[in-house]
C-alpha positions in Angstrom: 0.4 -26.6 -34.9 0.9 -28.4 -31.6 0.4 -31.8 -33.2 2.9 -31.0 -35.9 5.4 -29.7 -33.4 5.1 -32.8 -31.3 5.1 -35.3 -34.2 8.3 -37.4 -34.5 10.4 -36.0 -37.3 11.5 -38.2 -40.2 15.2 -38.4 -40.1 16.9 -38.5 -43.6 18.0 -42.1 -44.3 15.2 -43.5 -42.1 12.2 -42.7 -44.3 9.8 -45.5 -45.1 10.4 -47.0 -48.6 8.6 -45.5 -51.6 5.5 -47.4 -52.7 6.0 -49.7 -55.7 6.2 -47.7 -58.9 6.4 -44.3 -57.2 10.0 -43.6 -58.4 11.9 -40.3 -57.8 8.9 -38.1 -57.8 7.5 -39.8 -54.7 10.9 -39.4 -53.0 10.9 -35.7 -53.9 7.3 -35.3 -52.5 8.4 -37.0 -49.3 11.4 -34.7 -48.9 9.2 -31.7 -49.7 6.7 -32.6 -47.0 9.5 -33.1 -44.5 10.9 -29.6 -45.3 7.5 -28.0 -44.9 7.0 -29.8 -41.5 10.5 -28.7 -40.4 9.8 -25.0 -41.4 6.5 -25.1 -39.6 8.0 -26.6 -36.5 10.8 -24.0 -36.4 8.3 -21.2 -37.0 6.1 -22.4 -34.2 9.1 -22.7 -31.8 10.1 -19.2 -32.8 6.7 -17.7 -32.0 6.7 -19.5 -28.7 10.1 -18.2 -27.9 9.0 -14.7 -28.7 6.0 -15.1 -26.4 8.1 -16.5 -23.6 10.5 -13.5 -24.0 7.6 -11.1 -23.9 6.0 -12.7 -20.8 9.3 -13.0 -19.0 10.1 -9.4 -19.6 6.6 -7.8 -19.3 6.9 -4.1 -18.9 6.5 -2.6 -15.4 4.2 0.5 -15.3 6.2 3.7 -14.5 5.4 7.2 -13.3 2.4 6.0 -11.3 2.9 8.9 -8.9 1.1 11.2 -11.3 -1.6 8.6 -12.3 -2.4 6.8 -9.1 -5.7 5.2 -9.9 -4.6 4.1 -13.4 -1.9 2.1 -11.7 -4.3 0.7 -9.1 -3.2 2.9 -6.1 -5.6 4.9 -3.9 -6.1 8.5 -4.8 -8.6 11.3 -4.6 -11.3 9.5 -6.6 -11.3 6.1 -4.9 -10.6 6.8 -1.2 -12.5 8.7 1.4 -16.2 9.5 1.6 -17.7 8.5 -1.8 -18.8 11.3 -4.1 -22.4 12.1 -3.7 -22.8 10.9 -0.2 -25.1 13.1 2.0 -23.6 14.0 5.4 -25.4 15.3 8.4 -23.7 18.1 10.3 -22.9 17.4 14.0 -24.3 18.9 16.2 -26.3 21.3 13.9 -28.4 18.6 12.2 -27.9 15.6 14.6 -26.3 15.5 18.0 -26.7 11.8 19.0 -27.6 8.4 17.8 -27.4 4.8 18.9 -24.2 4.4 20.9 -22.8 7.9 20.4 -23.4 11.5 21.3 -22.0 15.0 20.9 -20.3 16.1 24.1 -20.6 19.9 24.4 -18.3 20.2 27.5 -15.4 18.5 25.7 -16.3 19.7 22.2 -16.0 16.2 20.9 -18.1 13.2 19.7 -17.9 10.1 21.9 -18.8 6.5 21.0 -19.7 4.5 24.2 -21.6 1.4 23.1 -20.0 -1.8 21.6 -21.1 -2.5 18.1 -22.0 1.1 17.2 -22.0 2.0 13.5 -21.5 5.7 12.6 -22.3 6.6 9.0 -23.2 9.7 7.0 -21.9 12.3 9.5 -19.8 15.4 9.2 -17.9 15.9 12.5 -15.9 19.1 13.0 -14.4 17.7 16.3 -12.4 14.8 17.7 -14.2 11.5 17.3 -13.5 9.5 20.5 -14.1 5.7 20.3 -14.4 4.3 23.8 -16.0 1.0 22.7 -15.3 -2.1 20.7 -16.5 -3.6 17.4 -17.3 -0.1 16.2 -17.6 0.8 12.5 -16.9 4.3 11.2 -18.0 4.5 7.6 -18.7 7.4 5.2 -17.8 9.9 7.9 -15.9 13.2 7.5 -13.9 14.5 10.4 -12.3 17.9 10.1 -10.6 19.4 13.1 -7.4 21.1 14.4 -7.5 19.1 17.6 -4.9 16.8 19.0 -6.8 13.9 17.4 -9.2 13.4 14.5 -10.3 9.9 15.4 -8.9 8.5 18.7 -9.2 4.9 19.9 -9.0 4.2 23.7 -8.7 0.5 24.9 -10.7 -0.9 21.9 -11.0 -4.1 20.0 -12.2 -4.6 16.5 -12.6 -1.0 15.3 -13.0 -0.5 11.6 -12.6 2.9 9.9 -13.5 2.9 6.2 -14.4 5.1 3.3 -14.0 8.2 5.5 -12.2 11.5 5.1 -10.1 12.8 8.0 -8.2 16.1 7.9 -7.2 19.2 9.6 -8.8 22.5 8.9 -5.9 23.7 6.9 -2.2 22.9 6.3 -0.7 25.2 8.9 -2.2 26.2 12.3 -5.3 24.3 11.5 -3.6 21.0 11.0 -4.8 18.0 13.0 -2.0 16.6 15.2 -2.8 12.9 14.7 -5.6 12.0 12.3 -6.1 8.4 13.5 -4.5 7.4 16.8 -4.5 4.4 19.1 -3.9 6.7 22.1 -2.7 4.1 24.7 -1.2 1.7 22.2 -3.3 -1.2 23.4 -6.1 -1.5 20.9 -6.3 -4.7 18.8 -8.1 -5.8 15.7 -7.9 -2.4 14.0 -8.8 -2.1 10.3 -8.3 1.2 8.5 -9.2 1.0 4.9 -10.0 3.2 1.9 -9.8 6.5 3.7 -8.5 9.9 2.5 -6.3 11.7 5.1 -4.6 15.1 4.8 -3.5 18.2 6.7 -1.9 16.2 9.5 1.2 16.1 11.6 0.8 12.3 11.8 -1.7 10.6 9.6 -2.0 7.2 11.4 -0.4 6.0 14.6 -1.1 2.4 15.5 1.1 -0.6 16.1 -1.1 -3.5 15.1 -3.9 -4.3 12.7 -4.5 -3.9 8.9 -4.1 -0.6 7.0 -5.1 -1.0 3.4 -6.1 1.2 0.5 -5.7 4.6 2.1 -4.7 7.9 0.4 -2.4 9.8 2.8 -1.1 13.0 1.4 -0.5 16.8 1.8 0.6 16.9 5.5 0.2 20.1 7.5 3.1 21.7 9.3 3.7 23.9 12.4 7.2 24.9 13.3 8.8 22.1 15.3 6.6 19.3 13.9 8.0 15.9 13.1 5.8 14.8 10.3 4.9 11.2 9.7 2.6 9.6 7.2 2.5 6.5 9.4 4.1 6.2 12.8 4.2 2.7 14.4 6.1 3.3 17.7 7.6 -0.2 17.6 6.1 -3.2 19.3 5.9 -6.9 18.3 2.2 -7.3 17.5 1.5 -8.0 13.8 0.8 -5.0 11.6 0.2 -5.0 7.8 0.5 -1.8 5.8 -0.5 -2.6 2.2 -1.8 -1.1 -1.0 -1.7 2.5 0.3 -0.6 5.8 -1.2 1.5 7.6 1.4 3.1 10.9 0.5 5.1 13.2 2.8 5.9 16.3 0.7 8.1 17.7 3.4 11.8 17.2 3.9 11.1 15.5 7.3 10.3 13.0 8.6 8.9 10.0 6.7 6.1 8.3 4.9 6.4 5.3 7.2 8.3 5.1 10.5 8.5 1.7 12.2 10.9 2.9 14.9 10.1 2.7 18.6 10.1 5.9 20.7 12.8 4.6 23.1 15.7 2.3 23.0 15.6 -1.3 24.2 12.1 -1.9 22.7 11.9 -4.8 20.2 10.3 -4.0 16.8 8.9 -7.1 15.0 6.2 -8.6 12.8 5.6 -5.5 10.6 4.8 -5.9 6.9 5.0 -3.0 4.4 3.9 -4.3 1.0 2.7 -3.0 -2.4 2.4 0.7 -1.4 3.4 3.7 -3.4 5.5 6.0 -1.1 7.3 9.3 -1.5 8.9 12.1 0.5 10.3 12.7 4.0 13.9 12.8 5.0 14.0 9.1 4.4 10.8 7.6 3.0 10.9 4.6 5.4 12.6 4.2 8.8 13.0 0.5 9.2 12.8 0.1 13.0 16.4 0.1 14.5 17.1 3.8 14.6 17.9 3.5 18.3 19.7 0.1 17.9 16.5 -1.7 18.8 16.3 -5.4 17.9 14.2 -6.0 14.8 12.8 -9.2 13.4 10.2 -10.2 10.7 10.2 -6.7 9.2 9.1 -7.4 5.7 9.3 -4.5 3.2 8.5 -5.8 -0.3 6.9 -4.8 -3.6 6.7 -1.1 -2.8 7.1 1.7 -5.3 9.2 4.7 -4.4 8.1 8.0 -6.1 10.5 10.7 -7.0 8.0 13.5 -7.3 9.4 15.4 -4.2 13.0 14.2 -4.1 15.1 12.3 -6.7 16.0 9.7 -4.0 12.4 9.2 -2.9 13.1 10.9 0.4 15.4 13.9 0.8 18.3 11.6 1.7 17.1 8.3 0.4 14.4 5.7 0.3 15.1 3.9 3.6 17.2 4.1 6.7 17.7 2.0 9.8 16.7 -1.3 8.2 18.7 -4.2 9.5 19.0 -6.6 6.6 20.6 -9.2 9.0 17.7 -9.3 11.5 15.9 -12.6 11.7 13.1 -12.8 9.2 13.8 -9.3 7.9 13.1 -9.0 4.2 13.7 -6.2 1.6 12.5 -7.5 -1.8 11.0 -6.3 -5.0 11.0 -2.6 -4.1 11.4 -0.3 -7.2 11.8 3.2 -8.4 8.5 4.7 -9.8 10.1 6.5 -12.8 12.2 3.6 -14.1 10.9 0.4 -12.6 14.4 -0.4 -11.5 14.9 -2.5 -8.4 16.2 -0.7 -5.3 18.9 -2.9 -3.7 18.7 -4.0 0.0 20.2 -1.3 2.3 
């Protein structure tokens, strides 16, 4: 078909002369062949046009909020401690290991040695990481303490395939499930975790947060509930490919704002997440008039399973579209696939 479509057509009046003795029948055969070639070429072009139309307007999946994993988002079956993993209870079955120990006086578990790997543990206390290049993998932390996993002056900590939660959704909620306590840790990677029953699920200002299932926050009267709280800053942070649900009418799924005025907020990327709930689903960094730059919010899907506007009042607030390098692009409604315009 390609050869026929690309062959030079024979224009009426420019056909080669009939062979000697062929007469009118040869001319009719020639014109018939030309007609067949023309029809074939037009048919080919029509098929290609249909293919181009289909590709150019490929359908966007909708209603992913109720079918997370089918749409490629993290959910109960593909985040957290993998099903079938055997966990040892701390301190009942094990109270220490290389680089870590249970601290009875503080009722917590403390990591003190660089390069420590924690795996296969059930910890009903705060896990305190006081060392660098630590890996927490296949660990379940369940506590109503101020912190689930707390980082203090660390570098290169990875938390993956773990489950962090409060004891319940009310008085047993954990205040901050994962927290960079002093805001000075670097090289943080938080990936493929299942986090619930929290006041704040994650509070860090730099690093990579990818593939986490953050859902079902807890609540005590007076809480401001955040799926993710950044607290401003200019160090680079990427929040991508997560499911972050705040089923409450306050405060947000992601809050990029600083805690005080005059603090720049910059170099934060929020990309390819599915987000829902809160008063506004995203707070974009300039709630206190703080200068923002390189705030990139793109390719996210906003679910309407809690509120028809994503959050109680809308999908986003305090995003400065005029800030240098700030981008709002390709964000859509989950139910319709329609683009959400820049605020």
